[in-house]
ZADRENPA-679944 format. One record per atom (N, C-alpha, C, O): atom name; x, y, z; residue in three letters; residue number from 1. Coordinates in steps of 0.02 Angstrom, whole numbers, plus 50000, padded with zeros to 5 digits. Example, Ala and Ser with C-alpha at 12.3 -4.5 7.8 and 13.67 -1.06 7.14 Angstrom:
REM ZADRENPA-679944
{N, {50660, 49716, 50390}, ALA, 1}
{CA, {50615, 49775, 50390}, ALA, 1}
{C, {50660, 49835, 50390}, ALA, 1}
{O, {50712, 49834, 50423}, ALA, 1}
{N, {50642, 49888, 50354}, SER, 2}
{CA, {50684, 49947, 50357}, SER, 2}
{C, {50645, 50002, 50394}, SER, 2}
{O, {50670, 50057, 50402}, SER, 2}
***
This chain:
REM ZADRENPA-679944
{N, {49688, 51366, 50055}, MET, 1}
{CA, {49742, 51328, 50024}, MET, 1}
{C, {49743, 51256, 50049}, MET, 1}
{O, {49751, 51210, 50010}, MET, 1}
{N, {49733, 51246, 50115}, ALA, 2}
{CA, {49734, 51179, 50143}, ALA, 2}
{C, {49677, 51137, 50114}, ALA, 2}
{O, {49686, 51078, 50100}, ALA, 2}
{N, {49620, 51168, 50104}, SER, 3}
{CA, {49563, 51132, 50075}, SER, 3}
{C, {49580, 51107, 50004}, SER, 3}
{O, {49564, 51050, 49987}, SER, 3}
{N, {49612, 51148, 49965}, PHE, 4}
{CA, {49633, 51130, 49898}, PHE, 4}
{C, {49682, 51072, 49899}, PHE, 4}
{O, {49673, 51023, 49862}, PHE, 4}
{N, {49733, 51076, 49941}, LEU, 5}
{CA, {49786, 51025, 49943}, LEU, 5}
{C, {49762, 50959, 49974}, LEU, 5}
{O, {49788, 50906, 49957}, LEU, 5}
{N, {49713, 50963, 50018}, LEU, 6}
{CA, {49691, 50902, 50052}, LEU, 6}
{C, {49627, 50872, 50023}, LEU, 6}
{O, {49622, 50811, 50016}, LEU, 6}
{N, {49579, 50914, 50006}, LEU, 7}
{CA, {49511, 50889, 49993}, LEU, 7}
{C, {49486, 50897, 49922}, LEU, 7}
{O, {49431, 50874, 49907}, LEU, 7}
{N, {49524, 50929, 49878}, ASP, 8}
{CA, {49499, 50941, 49810}, ASP, 8}
{C, {49494, 50875, 49772}, ASP, 8}
{O, {49543, 50838, 49767}, ASP, 8}
{N, {49435, 50859, 49744}, PRO, 9}
{CA, {49426, 50795, 49710}, PRO, 9}
{C, {49457, 50792, 49639}, PRO, 9}
{O, {49462, 50738, 49611}, PRO, 9}
{N, {49477, 50850, 49612}, ILE, 10}
{CA, {49505, 50848, 49544}, ILE, 10}
{C, {49578, 50871, 49540}, ILE, 10}
{O, {49608, 50867, 49486}, ILE, 10}
{N, {49607, 50894, 49595}, PHE, 11}
{CA, {49677, 50913, 49595}, PHE, 11}
{C, {49718, 50849, 49605}, PHE, 11}
{O, {49713, 50817, 49657}, PHE, 11}
{N, {49759, 50830, 49555}, PRO, 12}
{CA, {49794, 50765, 49557}, PRO, 12}
{C, {49842, 50754, 49615}, PRO, 12}
{O, {49862, 50697, 49626}, PRO, 12}
{N, {49860, 50805, 49652}, ARG, 13}
{CA, {49905, 50794, 49708}, ARG, 13}
{C, {49871, 50801, 49776}, ARG, 13}
{O, {49904, 50799, 49828}, ARG, 13}
{N, {49805, 50809, 49776}, SER, 14}
{CA, {49769, 50815, 49840}, SER, 14}
{C, {49763, 50746, 49872}, SER, 14}
{O, {49764, 50695, 49838}, SER, 14}
{N, {49756, 50746, 49937}, VAL, 15}
{CA, {49748, 50684, 49975}, VAL, 15}
{C, {49686, 50646, 49950}, VAL, 15}
{O, {49690, 50586, 49936}, VAL, 15}
{N, {49631, 50680, 49943}, ARG, 16}
{CA, {49569, 50647, 49921}, ARG, 16}
{C, {49577, 50616, 49852}, ARG, 16}
{O, {49557, 50559, 49841}, ARG, 16}
{N, {49605, 50653, 49805}, TYR, 17}
{CA, {49615, 50627, 49737}, TYR, 17}
{C, {49658, 50564, 49739}, TYR, 17}
{O, {49644, 50515, 49705}, TYR, 17}
{N, {49712, 50566, 49778}, CYS, 18}
{CA, {49757, 50509, 49782}, CYS, 18}
{C, {49724, 50449, 49814}, CYS, 18}
{O, {49735, 50392, 49792}, CYS, 18}
{N, {49683, 50460, 49865}, LEU, 19}
{CA, {49646, 50405, 49895}, LEU, 19}
{C, {49597, 50374, 49847}, LEU, 19}
{O, {49587, 50313, 49846}, LEU, 19}
{N, {49565, 50416, 49805}, GLU, 20}
{CA, {49520, 50389, 49754}, GLU, 20}
{C, {49559, 50346, 49705}, GLU, 20}
{O, {49535, 50293, 49684}, GLU, 20}
{N, {49619, 50368, 49687}, GLY, 21}
{CA, {49661, 50328, 49642}, GLY, 21}
{C, {49682, 50262, 49673}, GLY, 21}
{O, {49683, 50211, 49639}, GLY, 21}
{N, {49699, 50263, 49738}, ILE, 22}
{CA, {49718, 50201, 49773}, ILE, 22}
{C, {49659, 50152, 49772}, ILE, 22}
{O, {49668, 50094, 49756}, ILE, 22}
{N, {49600, 50177, 49789}, ASN, 23}
{CA, {49541, 50133, 49790}, ASN, 23}
{C, {49524, 50106, 49721}, ASN, 23}
{O, {49507, 50048, 49714}, ASN, 23}
{N, {49530, 50148, 49670}, LYS, 24}
{CA, {49517, 50125, 49602}, LYS, 24}
{C, {49567, 50072, 49582}, LYS, 24}
{O, {49548, 50021, 49552}, LYS, 24}
{N, {49630, 50083, 49597}, SER, 25}
{CA, {49682, 50034, 49579}, SER, 25}
{C, {49672, 49968, 49616}, SER, 25}
{O, {49680, 49914, 49586}, SER, 25}
{N, {49654, 49971, 49679}, LEU, 26}
{CA, {49642, 49910, 49717}, LEU, 26}
{C, {49583, 49871, 49689}, LEU, 26}
{O, {49584, 49809, 49687}, LEU, 26}
{N, {49531, 49906, 49666}, ARG, 27}
{CA, {49473, 49871, 49636}, ARG, 27}
{C, {49494, 49837, 49571}, ARG, 27}
{O, {49472, 49781, 49557}, ARG, 27}
{N, {49536, 49870, 49531}, VAL, 28}
{CA, {49559, 49840, 49469}, VAL, 28}
{C, {49602, 49779, 49483}, VAL, 28}
{O, {49594, 49727, 49451}, VAL, 28}
{N, {49648, 49785, 49530}, ILE, 29}
{CA, {49692, 49729, 49547}, ILE, 29}
{C, {49652, 49670, 49575}, ILE, 29}
{O, {49663, 49613, 49556}, ILE, 29}
{N, {49606, 49684, 49619}, ARG, 30}
{CA, {49566, 49632, 49652}, ARG, 30}
{C, {49521, 49597, 49602}, ARG, 30}
{O, {49508, 49537, 49610}, ARG, 30}
{N, {49496, 49632, 49552}, GLY, 31}
{CA, {49451, 49601, 49503}, GLY, 31}
{C, {49380, 49601, 49529}, GLY, 31}
{O, {49356, 49651, 49556}, GLY, 31}
{N, {49347, 49544, 49521}, ASN, 32}
{CA, {49277, 49538, 49542}, ASN, 32}
{C, {49270, 49544, 49618}, ASN, 32}
{O, {49313, 49521, 49655}, ASN, 32}
{N, {49216, 49576, 49640}, PRO, 33}
{CA, {49205, 49582, 49712}, PRO, 33}
{C, {49199, 49513, 49745}, PRO, 33}
{O, {49171, 49466, 49715}, PRO, 33}
{N, {49225, 49507, 49805}, VAL, 34}
{CA, {49221, 49445, 49842}, VAL, 34}
{C, {49160, 49450, 49889}, VAL, 34}
{O, {49152, 49500, 49923}, VAL, 34}
{N, {49118, 49397, 49890}, PRO, 35}
{CA, {49060, 49400, 49934}, PRO, 35}
{C, {49081, 49402, 50007}, PRO, 35}
{O, {49135, 49378, 50026}, PRO, 35}
{N, {49039, 49431, 50048}, GLY, 36}
{CA, {49053, 49435, 50119}, GLY, 36}
{C, {49076, 49504, 50139}, GLY, 36}
{O, {49080, 49550, 50099}, GLY, 36}
{N, {49092, 49510, 50203}, PRO, 37}
{CA, {49114, 49575, 50228}, PRO, 37}
{C, {49183, 49594, 50201}, PRO, 37}
{O, {49221, 49550, 50182}, PRO, 37}
{N, {49198, 49658, 50199}, PRO, 38}
{CA, {49263, 49678, 50173}, PRO, 38}
{C, {49319, 49656, 50220}, PRO, 38}
{O, {49310, 49653, 50281}, PRO, 38}
{N, {49377, 49640, 50191}, ASP, 39}
{CA, {49434, 49622, 50232}, ASP, 39}
{C, {49468, 49686, 50257}, ASP, 39}
{O, {49446, 49741, 50242}, ASP, 39}
{N, {49522, 49677, 50294}, ASP, 40}
{CA, {49556, 49736, 50324}, ASP, 40}
{C, {49580, 49786, 50272}, ASP, 40}
{O, {49574, 49846, 50282}, ASP, 40}
{N, {49606, 49761, 50216}, LEU, 41}
{CA, {49631, 49806, 50164}, LEU, 41}
{C, {49574, 49847, 50133}, LEU, 41}
{O, {49578, 49908, 50128}, LEU, 41}
{N, {49521, 49813, 50113}, GLU, 42}
{CA, {49463, 49848, 50083}, GLU, 42}
{C, {49432, 49897, 50133}, GLU, 42}
{O, {49414, 49953, 50115}, GLU, 42}
{N, {49426, 49875, 50194}, CYS, 43}
{CA, {49395, 49916, 50245}, CYS, 43}
{C, {49435, 49979, 50258}, CYS, 43}
{O, {49408, 50034, 50260}, CYS, 43}
{N, {49500, 49972, 50269}, LEU, 44}
{CA, {49542, 50030, 50284}, LEU, 44}
{C, {49544, 50078, 50225}, LEU, 44}
{O, {49538, 50139, 50235}, LEU, 44}
{N, {49552, 50053, 50164}, SER, 45}
{CA, {49555, 50099, 50106}, SER, 45}
{C, {49488, 50134, 50096}, SER, 45}
{O, {49487, 50193, 50080}, SER, 45}
{N, {49433, 50098, 50106}, GLY, 46}
{CA, {49367, 50129, 50100}, GLY, 46}
{C, {49353, 50181, 50153}, GLY, 46}
{O, {49325, 50234, 50139}, GLY, 46}
{N, {49372, 50165, 50215}, LEU, 47}
{CA, {49362, 50214, 50270}, LEU, 47}
{C, {49404, 50276, 50260}, LEU, 47}
{O, {49381, 50332, 50273}, LEU, 47}
{N, {49466, 50267, 50238}, MET, 48}
{CA, {49509, 50325, 50227}, MET, 48}
{C, {49478, 50370, 50173}, MET, 48}
{O, {49475, 50431, 50182}, MET, 48}
{N, {49456, 50339, 50118}, LEU, 49}
{CA, {49426, 50379, 50065}, LEU, 49}
{C, {49363, 50414, 50090}, LEU, 49}
{O, {49353, 50473, 50076}, LEU, 49}
{N, {49321, 50379, 50126}, ALA, 50}
{CA, {49259, 50409, 50152}, ALA, 50}
{C, {49275, 50467, 50200}, ALA, 50}
{O, {49244, 50520, 50195}, ALA, 50}
{N, {49322, 50456, 50245}, ASN, 51}
{CA, {49339, 50508, 50293}, ASN, 51}
{C, {49364, 50571, 50258}, ASN, 51}
{O, {49344, 50627, 50276}, ASN, 51}
{N, {49407, 50563, 50209}, TRP, 52}
{CA, {49436, 50622, 50176}, TRP, 52}
{C, {49390, 50650, 50121}, TRP, 52}
{O, {49401, 50706, 50098}, TRP, 52}
{N, {49339, 50613, 50101}, SER, 53}
{CA, {49292, 50638, 50051}, SER, 53}
{C, {49237, 50680, 50083}, SER, 53}
{O, {49210, 50725, 50051}, SER, 53}
{N, {49220, 50666, 50146}, TYR, 54}
{CA, {49162, 50698, 50175}, TYR, 54}
{C, {49179, 50743, 50235}, TYR, 54}
{O, {49133, 50768, 50268}, TYR, 54}
{N, {49242, 50754, 50248}, VAL, 55}
{CA, {49261, 50800, 50302}, VAL, 55}
{C, {49265, 50870, 50273}, VAL, 55}
{O, {49281, 50879, 50214}, VAL, 55}
{N, {49250, 50919, 50313}, ARG, 56}
{CA, {49256, 50990, 50293}, ARG, 56}
{C, {49319, 51019, 50323}, ARG, 56}
{O, {49340, 50999, 50378}, ARG, 56}
{N, {49349, 51065, 50288}, ILE, 57}
{CA, {49413, 51092, 50309}, ILE, 57}
{C, {49407, 51126, 50378}, ILE, 57}
{O, {49454, 51122, 50418}, ILE, 57}
{N, {49350, 51158, 50392}, ASP, 58}
{CA, {49343, 51190, 50458}, ASP, 58}
{C, {49342, 51138, 50514}, ASP, 58}
{O, {49364, 51153, 50570}, ASP, 58}
{N, {49317, 51077, 50501}, GLU, 59}
{CA, {49319, 51024, 50550}, GLU, 59}
{C, {49391, 51002, 50562}, GLU, 59}
{O, {49412, 50991, 50619}, GLU, 59}
{N, {49429, 50994, 50507}, LEU, 60}
{CA, {49500, 50974, 50513}, LEU, 60}
{C, {49540, 51026, 50553}, LEU, 60}
{O, {49579, 51008, 50597}, LEU, 60}
{N, {49530, 51088, 50537}, VAL, 61}
{CA, {49566, 51142, 50571}, VAL, 61}
{C, {49545, 51144, 50645}, VAL, 61}
{O, {49587, 51153, 50689}, VAL, 61}
{N, {49481, 51137, 50658}, GLY, 62}
{CA, {49455, 51139, 50726}, GLY, 62}
{C, {49482, 51082, 50769}, GLY, 62}
{O, {49496, 51093, 50829}, GLY, 62}
{N, {49490, 51023, 50741}, ARG, 63}
{CA, {49516, 50966, 50779}, ARG, 63}
{C, {49592, 50965, 50781}, ARG, 63}
{O, {49622, 50929, 50820}, ARG, 63}
{N, {49623, 51005, 50738}, GLY, 64}
{CA, {49695, 51008, 50734}, GLY, 64}
{C, {49719, 50980, 50667}, GLY, 64}
{O, {49719, 50919, 50657}, GLY, 64}
{N, {49739, 51024, 50623}, LEU, 65}
{CA, {49760, 51004, 50556}, LEU, 65}
{C, {49822, 50959, 50559}, LEU, 65}
{O, {49827, 50909, 50524}, LEU, 65}
{N, {49870, 50978, 50601}, HIS, 66}
{CA, {49931, 50938, 50608}, HIS, 66}
{C, {49915, 50867, 50631}, HIS, 66}
{O, {49942, 50819, 50604}, HIS, 66}
{N, {49871, 50861, 50680}, GLU, 67}
{CA, {49852, 50796, 50706}, GLU, 67}
{C, {49816, 50755, 50652}, GLU, 67}
{O, {49826, 50694, 50647}, GLU, 67}
{N, {49773, 50787, 50613}, ALA, 68}
{CA, {49738, 50752, 50560}, ALA, 68}
{C, {49786, 50725, 50507}, ALA, 68}
{O, {49777, 50669, 50483}, ALA, 68}
{N, {49836, 50764, 50490}, ILE, 69}
{CA, {49885, 50742, 50441}, ILE, 69}
{C, {49929, 50686, 50471}, ILE, 69}
{O, {49945, 50639, 50436}, ILE, 69}
{N, {49947, 50691, 50534}, ASP, 70}
{CA, {49984, 50637, 50567}, ASP, 70}
{C, {49944, 50573, 50567}, ASP, 70}
{O, {49971, 50519, 50553}, ASP, 70}
{N, {49879, 50578, 50583}, HIS, 71}
{CA, {49836, 50519, 50582}, HIS, 71}
{C, {49831, 50489, 50512}, HIS, 71}
{O, {49832, 50429, 50503}, HIS, 71}
{N, {49824, 50533, 50462}, PHE, 72}
{CA, {49822, 50510, 50393}, PHE, 72}
{C, {49886, 50472, 50375}, PHE, 72}
{O, {49883, 50419, 50344}, PHE, 72}
{N, {49943, 50499, 50394}, GLN, 73}
{CA, {50007, 50467, 50379}, GLN, 73}
{C, {50011, 50398, 50412}, GLN, 73}
{O, {50035, 50350, 50382}, GLN, 73}
{N, {49988, 50394, 50473}, SER, 74}
{CA, {49988, 50331, 50509}, SER, 74}
{C, {49942, 50280, 50474}, SER, 74}
{O, {49960, 50222, 50465}, SER, 74}
{N, {49882, 50303, 50454}, ASP, 75}
{CA, {49836, 50259, 50417}, ASP, 75}
{C, {49867, 50237, 50350}, ASP, 75}
{O, {49859, 50180, 50330}, ASP, 75}
{N, {49902, 50283, 50317}, LEU, 76}
{CA, {49935, 50267, 50254}, LEU, 76}
{C, {49989, 50214, 50264}, LEU, 76}
{O, {49997, 50170, 50222}, LEU, 76}
{N, {50027, 50218, 50319}, ASN, 77}
{CA, {50076, 50167, 50334}, ASN, 77}
{C, {50043, 50099, 50344}, ASN, 77}
{O, {50068, 50048, 50319}, ASN, 77}
{N, {49987, 50098, 50379}, THR, 78}
{CA, {49951, 50036, 50390}, THR, 78}
{C, {49924, 50009, 50324}, THR, 78}
{O, {49927, 49949, 50311}, THR, 78}
{N, {49898, 50053, 50282}, LEU, 79}
{CA, {49873, 50032, 50216}, LEU, 79}
{C, {49930, 50002, 50175}, LEU, 79}
{O, {49920, 49951, 50141}, LEU, 79}
{N, {49988, 50032, 50178}, HIS, 80}
{CA, {50046, 50006, 50143}, HIS, 80}
{C, {50062, 49935, 50167}, HIS, 80}
{O, {50075, 49890, 50126}, HIS, 80}
{N, {50060, 49925, 50232}, GLU, 81}
{CA, {50074, 49859, 50260}, GLU, 81}
{C, {50023, 49808, 50235}, GLU, 81}
{O, {50042, 49752, 50217}, GLU, 81}
{N, {49959, 49827, 50233}, ARG, 82}
{CA, {49907, 49780, 50209}, ARG, 82}
{C, {49917, 49763, 50135}, ARG, 82}
{O, {49909, 49705, 50116}, ARG, 82}
{N, {49934, 49812, 50094}, ILE, 83}
{CA, {49946, 49800, 50023}, ILE, 83}
{C, {50007, 49755, 50015}, ILE, 83}
{O, {50006, 49708, 49975}, ILE, 83}
{N, {50059, 49769, 50052}, ASP, 84}
{CA, {50120, 49729, 50049}, ASP, 84}
{C, {50106, 49657, 50068}, ASP, 84}
{O, {50129, 49611, 50034}, ASP, 84}
{N, {50069, 49646, 50122}, GLU, 85}
{CA, {50052, 49578, 50145}, GLU, 85}
{C, {50012, 49541, 50092}, GLU, 85}
{O, {50022, 49481, 50082}, GLU, 85}
{N, {49967, 49575, 50059}, ARG, 86}
{CA, {49922, 49543, 50012}, ARG, 86}
{C, {49954, 49529, 49944}, ARG, 86}
{O, {49945, 49475, 49916}, ARG, 86}
{N, {49992, 49576, 49918}, TYR, 87}
{CA, {50013, 49572, 49848}, TYR, 87}
{C, {50087, 49563, 49836}, TYR, 87}
{O, {50107, 49552, 49778}, TYR, 87}
{N, {50129, 49566, 49886}, PHE, 88}
{CA, {50200, 49560, 49875}, PHE, 88}
{C, {50228, 49502, 49914}, PHE, 88}
{O, {50216, 49495, 49974}, PHE, 88}
{N, {50266, 49459, 49879}, VAL, 89}
{CA, {50296, 49402, 49911}, VAL, 89}
{C, {50367, 49422, 49932}, VAL, 89}
{O, {50406, 49449, 49893}, VAL, 89}
{N, {50381, 49410, 49995}, THR, 90}
{CA, {50448, 49424, 50019}, THR, 90}
{C, {50478, 49360, 50045}, THR, 90}
{O, {50443, 49317, 50071}, THR, 90}
{N, {50542, 49354, 50037}, SER, 91}
{CA, {50576, 49294, 50062}, SER, 91}
{C, {50614, 49313, 50125}, SER, 91}
{O, {50633, 49370, 50136}, SER, 91}
{N, {50625, 49263, 50166}, GLN, 92}
{CA, {50664, 49273, 50226}, GLN, 92}
{C, {50737, 49282, 50207}, GLN, 92}
{O, {50761, 49249, 50161}, GLN, 92}
{N, {50773, 49328, 50240}, PRO, 93}
{CA, {50844, 49337, 50225}, PRO, 93}
{C, {50882, 49273, 50241}, PRO, 93}
{O, {50867, 49238, 50289}, PRO, 93}
{N, {50933, 49259, 50201}, ALA, 94}
{CA, {50975, 49200, 50212}, ALA, 94}
{C, {51012, 49208, 50277}, ALA, 94}
{O, {51036, 49263, 50294}, ALA, 94}
{N, {51018, 49153, 50315}, PRO, 95}
{CA, {51056, 49159, 50378}, PRO, 95}
{C, {51129, 49175, 50364}, PRO, 95}
{O, {51157, 49153, 50314}, PRO, 95}
{N, {51158, 49213, 50409}, ALA, 96}
{CA, {51228, 49232, 50402}, ALA, 96}
{C, {51272, 49170, 50410}, ALA, 96}
{O, {51259, 49128, 50453}, ALA, 96}
{N, {51323, 49165, 50368}, THR, 97}
{CA, {51369, 49109, 50373}, THR, 97}
{C, {51437, 49135, 50392}, THR, 97}
{O, {51452, 49195, 50385}, THR, 97}
{N, {51479, 49091, 50416}, ALA, 98}
{CA, {51546, 49111, 50439}, ALA, 98}
{C, {51590, 49135, 50382}, ALA, 98}
{O, {51637, 49173, 50393}, ALA, 98}
{N, {51575, 49115, 50320}, SER, 99}
{CA, {51618, 49134, 50264}, SER, 99}
{C, {51604, 49204, 50239}, SER, 99}
{O, {51644, 49232, 50202}, SER, 99}
{N, {51547, 49234, 50260}, MET, 100}
{CA, {51530, 49301, 50237}, MET, 100}
{C, {51561, 49352, 50285}, MET, 100}
{O, {51554, 49344, 50346}, MET, 100}
{N, {51594, 49404, 50259}, PRO, 101}
{CA, {51622, 49455, 50304}, PRO, 101}
{C, {51566, 49494, 50337}, PRO, 101}
{O, {51514, 49507, 50306}, PRO, 101}
{N, {51576, 49513, 50398}, SER, 102}
{CA, {51525, 49552, 50434}, SER, 102}
{C, {51547, 49625, 50436}, SER, 102}
{O, {51605, 49642, 50425}, SER, 102}
{N, {51498, 49668, 50449}, ALA, 103}
{CA, {51513, 49740, 50453}, ALA, 103}
{C, {51561, 49754, 50511}, ALA, 103}
{O, {51599, 49802, 50508}, ALA, 103}
{N, {51561, 49712, 50562}, SER, 104}
{CA, {51604, 49724, 50620}, SER, 104}
{C, {51676, 49705, 50605}, SER, 104}
{O, {51721, 49724, 50642}, SER, 104}
{N, {51689, 49667, 50551}, SER, 105}
{CA, {51757, 49647, 50535}, SER, 105}
{C, {51792, 49699, 50492}, SER, 105}
{O, {51847, 49686, 50466}, SER, 105}
{N, {51762, 49757, 50484}, GLY, 106}
{CA, {51793, 49811, 50446}, GLY, 106}
{C, {51774, 49812, 50373}, GLY, 106}
{O, {51798, 49855, 50336}, GLY, 106}
{N, {51730, 49768, 50351}, ASP, 107}
{CA, {51708, 49768, 50282}, ASP, 107}
{C, {51666, 49830, 50269}, ASP, 107}
{O, {51618, 49844, 50305}, ASP, 107}
{N, {51684, 49867, 50218}, THR, 108}
{CA, {51646, 49927, 50200}, THR, 108}
{C, {51618, 49920, 50130}, THR, 108}
{O, {51604, 49970, 50097}, THR, 108}
{N, {51610, 49859, 50106}, GLY, 109}
{CA, {51584, 49847, 50039}, GLY, 109}
{C, {51512, 49869, 50034}, GLY, 109}
{O, {51480, 49886, 50084}, GLY, 109}
{N, {51486, 49869, 49973}, ALA, 110}
{CA, {51417, 49890, 49961}, ALA, 110}
{C, {51370, 49845, 49999}, ALA, 110}
{O, {51378, 49784, 49999}, ALA, 110}
{N, {51322, 49874, 50032}, GLY, 111}
{CA, {51272, 49836, 50067}, GLY, 111}
{C, {51287, 49825, 50141}, GLY, 111}
{O, {51245, 49798, 50177}, GLY, 111}
{N, {51345, 49845, 50164}, SER, 112}
{CA, {51361, 49835, 50234}, SER, 112}
{C, {51312, 49872, 50278}, SER, 112}
{O, {51302, 49932, 50271}, SER, 112}
{N, {51282, 49836, 50323}, GLY, 113}
{CA, {51237, 49867, 50371}, GLY, 113}
{C, {51170, 49888, 50343}, GLY, 113}
{O, {51130, 49916, 50379}, GLY, 113}
{N, {51157, 49875, 50278}, VAL, 114}
{CA, {51095, 49897, 50248}, VAL, 114}
{C, {51036, 49861, 50279}, VAL, 114}
{O, {50985, 49892, 50296}, VAL, 114}
{N, {51042, 49794, 50288}, ASP, 115}
{CA, {50987, 49757, 50319}, ASP, 115}
{C, {50971, 49782, 50388}, ASP, 115}
{O, {50913, 49788, 50407}, ASP, 115}
{N, {51023, 49798, 50427}, THR, 116}
{CA, {51013, 49824, 50494}, THR, 116}
{C, {50978, 49891, 50492}, THR, 116}
{O, {50933, 49904, 50532}, THR, 116}
{N, {50999, 49934, 50446}, ALA, 117}
{CA, {50968, 50001, 50441}, ALA, 117}
{C, {50895, 49996, 50420}, ALA, 117}
{O, {50853, 50032, 50446}, ALA, 117}
{N, {50881, 49951, 50372}, VAL, 118}
{CA, {50812, 49942, 50350}, VAL, 118}
{C, {50769, 49915, 50406}, VAL, 118}
{O, {50713, 49939, 50417}, VAL, 118}
{N, {50795, 49865, 50443}, ALA, 119}
{CA, {50757, 49837, 50499}, ALA, 119}
{C, {50744, 49890, 50552}, ALA, 119}
{O, {50689, 49894, 50580}, ALA, 119}
{N, {50794, 49931, 50567}, ALA, 120}
{CA, {50786, 49983, 50618}, ALA, 120}
{C, {50735, 50034, 50595}, ALA, 120}
{O, {50693, 50056, 50635}, ALA, 120}
{N, {50738, 50054, 50532}, ALA, 121}
{CA, {50691, 50105, 50507}, ALA, 121}
{C, {50620, 50078, 50506}, ALA, 121}
{O, {50574, 50113, 50525}, ALA, 121}
{N, {50611, 50015, 50484}, SER, 122}
{CA, {50543, 49989, 50480}, SER, 122}
{C, {50514, 49975, 50548}, SER, 122}
{O, {50452, 49976, 50556}, SER, 122}
{N, {50556, 49964, 50598}, SER, 123}
{CA, {50529, 49951, 50665}, SER, 123}
{C, {50504, 50016, 50698}, SER, 123}
{O, {50469, 50013, 50748}, SER, 123}
{N, {50523, 50073, 50671}, THR, 124}
{CA, {50502, 50136, 50701}, THR, 124}
{C, {50439, 50164, 50668}, THR, 124}
{O, {50414, 50216, 50689}, THR, 124}
{N, {50413, 50131, 50615}, LEU, 125}
{CA, {50353, 50155, 50582}, LEU, 125}
{C, {50293, 50148, 50630}, LEU, 125}
{O, {50286, 50097, 50663}, LEU, 125}
{N, {50251, 50199, 50633}, PRO, 126}
{CA, {50193, 50194, 50676}, PRO, 126}
{C, {50143, 50144, 50648}, PRO, 126}
{O, {50135, 50139, 50588}, PRO, 126}
{N, {50110, 50108, 50691}, THR, 127}
{CA, {50058, 50062, 50669}, THR, 127}
{C, {49993, 50083, 50702}, THR, 127}
{O, {49992, 50105, 50759}, THR, 127}
{N, {49940, 50074, 50665}, VAL, 128}
{CA, {49874, 50092, 50690}, VAL, 128}
{C, {49830, 50030, 50684}, VAL, 128}
{O, {49827, 50000, 50631}, VAL, 128}
{N, {49797, 50010, 50738}, PRO, 129}
{CA, {49753, 49953, 50732}, PRO, 129}
{C, {49695, 49968, 50685}, PRO, 129}
{O, {49672, 50025, 50681}, PRO, 129}
{N, {49672, 49917, 50651}, THR, 130}
{CA, {49616, 49925, 50606}, THR, 130}
{C, {49556, 49953, 50645}, THR, 130}
{O, {49543, 49933, 50701}, THR, 130}
{N, {49521, 49998, 50614}, SER, 131}
{CA, {49464, 50031, 50646}, SER, 131}
{C, {49414, 49980, 50672}, SER, 131}
{O, {49406, 49926, 50643}, SER, 131}
{N, {49381, 49996, 50726}, GLN, 132}
{CA, {49330, 49952, 50753}, GLN, 132}
{C, {49274, 49940, 50702}, GLN, 132}
{O, {49241, 49888, 50704}, GLN, 132}
{N, {49264, 49988, 50657}, ALA, 133}
{CA, {49214, 49978, 50605}, ALA, 133}
{C, {49231, 49921, 50560}, ALA, 133}
{O, {49186, 49892, 50528}, ALA, 133}
{N, {49294, 49903, 50555}, CYS, 134}
{CA, {49316, 49848, 50512}, CYS, 134}
{C, {49320, 49782, 50547}, CYS, 134}
{O, {49326, 49730, 50515}, CYS, 134}
{N, {49316, 49782, 50613}, ALA, 135}
{CA, {49322, 49720, 50651}, ALA, 135}
{C, {49262, 49676, 50639}, ALA, 135}
{O, {49206, 49700, 50632}, ALA, 135}
{N, {49274, 49610, 50636}, PRO, 136}
{CA, {49217, 49565, 50625}, PRO, 136}
{C, {49167, 49569, 50683}, PRO, 136}
{O, {49185, 49581, 50740}, PRO, 136}
{N, {49105, 49560, 50666}, ALA, 137}
{CA, {49052, 49566, 50717}, ALA, 137}
{C, {49049, 49505, 50762}, ALA, 137}
{O, {49007, 49502, 50807}, ALA, 137}
***
């Protein structure tokens, strides 16, 4: 069952199938190949696909299936960060002014404390350094 859910190349919800879709989408978005070595985004997405395409389920189970899935999730978080940095423009939040009510003044309107909650949640995401295979020579 684990092999089917993780490694099946034609099951649309398997890890391998989804990684193939991510790589295909990134190639379409990127357009023409850029000369030179792959950047962090290309390298990480390619390594993830290669790792999950050529691993055998008995190897995953032998090394620890839970640990392999945790590592995959961590790599996926890093991949998300790389995609976000490359393709999404974010603006800095406006500085707080004295005229705006704060959550500490008893304001319970929509959005109170949302920025704080988002910042706290995003600071707890695990980060994984880019693989040594992707580091410039």
